[in-house]
N, C-alpha and C positions, 0 to 999 in steps of 0.2 A: 314318575323315575320311575324312571325300564333298573331291572335286576342287570346291568351288561354295566347301568352308567351306575351305578350303586356301588360294587362293588371296584372299575376304576375309582369312584371320588375318595372310598373307603383305603386306600393304596396309595395315594399322593403323593409322589418325591419327595422330600423334603428340599428339593430347590423349588419343586412351589413360592407359585406366593401363595402366602397367609395374613392375618388380624390376629393382632396379638389384642388378647387384654387383659386384666389381670382388673378383678372385683370377692372383693374383700383375700383373699387365704390361696383362694383355688382362681387357677390361670385358664386361659380361654385362649387356640391355637387352632386354626379357622382357613382352615388353606383354602385354596379360588381351584373353582373348576369351570369348565366353556366345554359346553357341546359342540362340536363339527360338525355336529349336522341343523342344529339349532335352523328355522325359516321365519324366525320372528326378533329383534332386535329390540337392544335396550330399549326405547321408548315404546315402542309397543309391546311391551311385557307387564311393565306399572303402566299407560296405560288403562291396557285392558286389565289389570290390581286392584286401580280406582274403581271403574264401573264395575268393579264387580263389589265389590269392595258399597258402594255409596245407592245398588241394588238392591242389600240385604237387608238398609234400612229401614 
């Protein structure tokens, strides 16, 4: 992730989609960010990650 992308994700507005998960007394709120310039589909990314994981075994 480039620095500009990381900074943009850190400033995510409150109206962006978010996942909320409470574990014990801690509540985690994760905002979703998608790159407008990505060239890889989510399916392609998952396949790539699985292949990399298998190669490390």
